[in-house]
C-alpha positions in Angstrom: 20.1 15.3 -2.4 22.7 17.0 -4.8 22.8 15.8 -8.1 26.0 13.7 -7.6 24.1 11.8 -4.6 22.6 9.3 -6.9 23.2 10.1 -10.5 26.9 10.0 -9.7 27.0 6.6 -8.2 24.7 5.2 -11.0 26.6 6.8 -14.0 29.9 5.6 -12.4 28.3 2.4 -12.4 27.0 2.6 -15.8 30.3 3.2 -17.1 31.6 0.0 -15.6 28.7 -2.4 -16.6 25.9 -2.1 -19.2 24.4 -5.6 -19.0 21.1 -6.1 -18.0 20.1 -8.2 -14.9 17.0 -10.6 -16.0 14.2 -10.6 -13.1 14.2 -13.9 -10.8 11.6 -16.4 -12.3 11.2 -17.1 -8.6 9.5 -14.0 -7.7 7.0 -13.6 -5.0 3.3 -13.6 -5.7 1.6 -10.1 -6.3 0.7 -8.1 -3.4 -3.0 -9.0 -2.4 -5.3 -6.1 -3.0 -6.7 -4.3 0.1 -10.0 -5.7 1.0 -13.1 -4.0 0.9 -13.5 -1.8 3.9 -16.7 -0.3 5.3 -16.3 3.6 4.1 -14.9 6.2 6.3 -17.6 9.0 6.2 -14.9 11.7 5.4 -14.0 12.6 2.0 -11.6 15.2 2.7 -9.9 16.5 6.0 -6.9 18.9 6.9 -5.3 20.4 10.1 -3.1 23.4 9.2 -1.0 25.1 12.0 -0.5 28.7 11.9 2.9 30.3 12.8 1.3 31.4 16.2 0.5 28.2 17.2 -3.2 28.1 16.4 -4.8 25.5 14.1 -7.5 25.9 11.3 -9.6 22.4 10.7 -11.8 21.6 7.8 -13.5 18.3 6.7 -16.2 17.0 4.1 -18.5 14.5 5.3 -22.0 13.0 4.8 -22.4 13.2 8.5 -25.0 15.6 10.1 -22.4 16.8 12.4 -19.0 16.3 13.6 -17.6 16.6 17.1 -14.0 17.8 17.5 -11.5 17.0 20.3 -7.9 17.8 20.6 -5.5 14.9 21.7 -1.8 14.4 21.9 -1.6 11.0 20.6 -3.2 9.6 17.7 -4.7 6.6 19.3 -6.1 8.7 22.3 -10.0 9.1 22.7 -10.3 11.6 25.2 -9.1 14.9 25.3 -9.8 18.9 25.0 -13.7 19.1 23.7 -13.3 21.8 21.0 -16.9 21.6 19.8 -19.4 20.6 17.1 -19.8 21.7 13.7 -21.7 20.6 10.5 -20.6 17.3 8.7 -18.9 19.5 6.0 -17.2 22.3 7.7 -14.3 24.0 9.7 -13.3 25.1 12.8 -10.4 27.5 14.2 -8.6 26.8 17.2 -7.0 30.2 18.2 -3.7 30.3 19.4 -3.5 29.9 23.3 -6.4 27.6 23.5 -4.4 24.6 23.7 -1.5 23.9 26.2 1.8 23.5 24.9 2.5 19.9 23.5 4.8 17.7 21.7 2.2 17.6 18.5 -1.7 18.2 18.8 -4.0 15.8 17.0 -7.7 16.4 16.1 -10.3 13.3 16.7 -13.3 14.1 14.3 -16.3 12.0 15.5 -19.3 12.0 12.8 -22.7 11.6 14.4 -22.6 8.2 12.5 -19.7 6.2 11.2 -15.9 6.0 12.1 -14.0 8.7 13.6 -10.8 10.4 11.8 -7.9 11.7 13.3 -5.9 14.5 11.6 -3.0 16.6 12.2 -0.6 19.4 10.9 2.1 17.2 8.9 5.1 19.4 10.0 6.6 18.8 13.7 8.1 22.2 13.6 11.6 21.0 13.8 13.8 24.1 12.7 17.0 21.8 12.4 14.9 19.5 10.0 12.1 21.3 8.2 11.5 18.8 5.8 10.4 16.5 8.8 6.8 15.7 8.4 4.2 13.1 8.5 3.3 10.8 5.6 -0.1 10.1 7.4 -3.4 11.8 6.8 -4.0 10.7 3.2 -7.1 9.5 1.8 -6.9 6.3 -0.4 -8.4 5.4 -3.7 -11.1 2.7 -1.5 -12.1 5.4 1.0 -9.5 4.5 3.8 -6.7 6.8 5.4 -3.5 6.6 6.3 -2.9 6.9 9.9 -1.1 9.9 11.1 1.8 9.8 13.8 3.2 6.3 12.8 5.8 7.1 9.7 7.6 10.4 9.1 9.7 11.7 6.3 12.7 14.1 6.8 15.9 15.6 5.9 19.2 14.8 7.7 18.8 14.8 11.6 22.3 15.6 12.5 21.5 19.3 14.2 18.5 18.1 16.4 18.7 19.9 19.5 17.7 18.6 22.8 14.2 20.0 22.6 13.8 18.6 19.2 14.9 15.2 20.4 12.3 15.5 23.3 9.3 16.2 20.8 10.4 12.8 18.7 10.5 11.0 22.0 6.9 12.5 22.7 5.8 11.2 19.4 7.2 7.7 20.2 9.9 7.6 17.8 11.5 4.0 18.0 13.2 3.6 14.7 15.4 6.0 12.1 15.9 4.7 8.5 18.8 6.3 6.8 18.9 6.3 3.0 22.1 8.2 2.8 25.6 6.8 1.4 28.6 6.2 3.6 30.2 9.7 3.0 27.1 11.4 3.9 26.5 9.5 7.2 30.3 10.2 8.2 29.9 13.9 7.3 26.6 14.5 9.2 25.6 11.6 11.6 22.4 11.3 12.9 21.8 12.9 16.4 18.8 10.9 17.8 17.2 10.6 21.3 18.7 7.8 23.3 16.7 4.3 22.6 15.8 4.9 19.1 17.1 2.1 16.6 19.0 3.2 13.7 19.1 1.6 10.5 21.0 2.2 7.4 19.2 1.4 4.0 21.9 3.1 1.5 20.2 3.8 -1.8 23.5 3.8 -3.7 25.3 1.1 -2.0 27.5 -1.0 -4.0 27.6 -4.1 -1.7 25.3 -5.9 -3.7 27.6 -5.3 -6.9 27.2 -3.0 -9.8 23.9 -4.2 -11.5 21.0 -3.0 -13.1 17.5 -4.6 -14.5 18.0 -2.8 -17.7 20.9 -1.3 -19.9 22.2 1.4 -17.8 23.6 3.1 -20.7 20.3 3.0 -22.3 18.6 4.2 -19.1 21.3 7.2 -19.1 20.4 8.1 -22.6 16.6 7.9 -22.4 16.9 10.0 -19.0 19.0 12.8 -20.6 16.4 13.0 -23.4 13.3 13.1 -21.3 14.9 15.7 -19.1 15.7 17.9 -22.1 12.2 17.4 -23.5 10.5 18.3 -20.1 13.0 21.6 -19.6 14.2 20.0 -16.4 16.4 22.3 -14.2 18.7 19.8 -13.3 19.5 16.9 -16.0 21.3 15.1 -13.0 18.0 14.6 -10.9 16.4 13.8 -14.4 18.9 10.8 -14.6 18.9 9.8 -10.7 15.3 9.2 -10.5 15.1 6.3 -13.2 18.1 4.9 -11.6 16.5 4.6 -8.1 14.3 1.8 -10.1 16.9 0.5 -12.4 19.9 0.4 -10.1 19.4 -3.2 -8.4 21.3 -1.7 -4.9 18.3 0.6 -4.6 16.0 -2.2 -4.6 17.7 -3.8 -1.3 17.3 -0.3 0.1 13.7 0.5 -0.4 12.9 -3.0 0.3 14.3 -2.8 3.5 12.6 0.6 4.1 9.2 -0.6 3.5 9.8 -3.9 5.5 11.3 -2.0 8.5 8.2 0.2 8.7 5.7 -2.9 8.2 7.6 -4.6 11.2 8.2 -1.7 13.7 5.6 -2.5 16.1 7.4 -0.5 19.1 6.4 3.0 18.2 6.9 5.4 15.0 9.4 5.5 12.1 11.2 8.3 10.4 13.1 7.6 7.2 15.4 10.2 5.7 18.2 11.4 3.1 20.1 14.7 3.1 17.5 16.8 1.6 14.5 14.7 2.4 13.4 15.2 -0.9 14.8 12.7 -3.6 15.6 9.2 -2.0 13.2 10.1 0.8 10.6 11.3 -2.2 10.8 8.2 -3.9 10.8 6.1 -0.8 7.4 8.2 0.1 5.6 7.5 -3.2 6.5 3.7 -2.8 4.9 3.5 0.6 1.9 5.7 -0.2 1.4 3.7 -3.6 1.7 0.7 -1.7 -1.3 2.0 0.7 -3.5 2.9 -2.3 -3.3 6.6 -2.2 -3.8 8.1 -5.6 -1.2 9.5 -7.8 -2.2 12.9 -7.7 -2.0 13.0 -4.1 1.3 11.1 -4.3 2.8 13.7 -6.6 1.3 16.8 -4.3 3.2 15.1 -1.2 6.1 14.8 -3.6 6.0 18.8 -4.4 5.5 19.7 -1.0 9.1 19.7 -0.4 9.2 23.0 -2.1 7.1 24.3 0.5 8.7 23.0 3.5 12.6 23.2 2.5 11.8 26.9 1.5 13.3 26.3 -1.9 10.4 26.7 -4.7 12.6 24.8 -7.0 13.6 21.9 -4.8 11.9 19.1 -6.8 10.1 19.1 -10.0 7.3 16.9 -10.9 9.0 15.4 -14.4 11.7 13.9 -12.0 9.0 11.7 -9.7 7.2 10.8 -13.1 10.7 9.7 -14.6 10.5 6.9 -12.0 7.5 5.8 -12.3 8.0 6.0 -16.1 11.0 3.5 -15.6 8.7 1.4 -13.5 6.5 0.7 -16.4 9.2 0.3 -18.8 10.9 -2.1 -17.1 8.1 -4.1 -15.1 4.7 -2.9 -16.7 3.3 -1.9 -13.7 4.0 -1.0 -10.1 2.7 -4.2 -8.5 5.4 -6.1 -10.6 7.8 -3.7 -9.5 7.0 -4.3 -5.8 7.0 -8.3 -6.7 10.0 -8.6 -8.9 12.1 -5.3 -8.2 11.8 -4.9 -4.4 11.0 -8.8 -3.9 8.3 -7.7 -1.3 5.8 -10.3 -0.5 2.2 -10.2 0.0 2.4 -10.9 3.7 5.0 -7.8 4.2 2.5 -5.7 2.0 -0.6 -6.7 3.8 1.3 -6.0 7.4 2.1 -2.6 6.3 -1.6 -1.9 5.0 -3.1 -3.3 8.1 -0.8 -1.0 10.4 -1.3 2.3 8.4 -4.5 2.2 7.0 -7.8 2.8 9.1 -10.0 -0.1 9.3 
């Protein structure tokens, strides 16, 4: 997003109201911790698609051997057999080995233990270059975020007919738009027929101009932190903490998590304009809820620099400013989820049950 997307709205609101909002005394109970699961026998696994359409797969596992099958859906069990390799190894799939498909997934089956499905995160949409899967990450308890269920993206107003068909092939049924009303009017989504469209406007004032902590203090502290970190965009340094402090943003991110958890009919995509700031924090919230380590969350955030082709699209200090605001206002992330986003334990568990390997 541009600097004025969040920071501008938040600053205007800050000048109108500097009062703090006291968290509700009737907050939902803490989100239940993920139950212990049998360890998945993969400590790392990736699939990278080359420009020519070939793939390079790599993985690490205590298994003696891993059999690899290419499939066109993440839940498929049969497909194109690609061979067997050591438990920790790699496999190259040259261009032309596999026929054209909306997306290829790779089913890694160890000689003992639970199979794992991986895929290149990008769907290769030229009109939405930051459209990518948030799955394929390992959690702190050894599980994995399932691919093919939830995608993050930049705006979807220029999808071609072919790109729309690719989304249909990935069973897309829900699109969640985090943009403000002017952005939505200027560049409305162009989605396949049958996809439900939902707005979760991060800077909406429909819930009033309210903050959890002094808006003017947040502004001053964010400016100081941005200057200290050498931020290339002080507007962004300000905007990220306000995504945590501004009450209207709580509604948007709660709606995002709830919609993802409840979509049982197919896959979901959520997006803003550039797919890196509002979408970046939304992704950080989802992945953290799923138990993905902070270092991995940060790496996913920084990947926008690669996918957008702009090495300065995002800076790590911006994301860390949002997490710092969480700690400042709530003390920890779980309390932010409970008292800020007001997500109940049942919704969080539903999200985990849906998106994590067993």
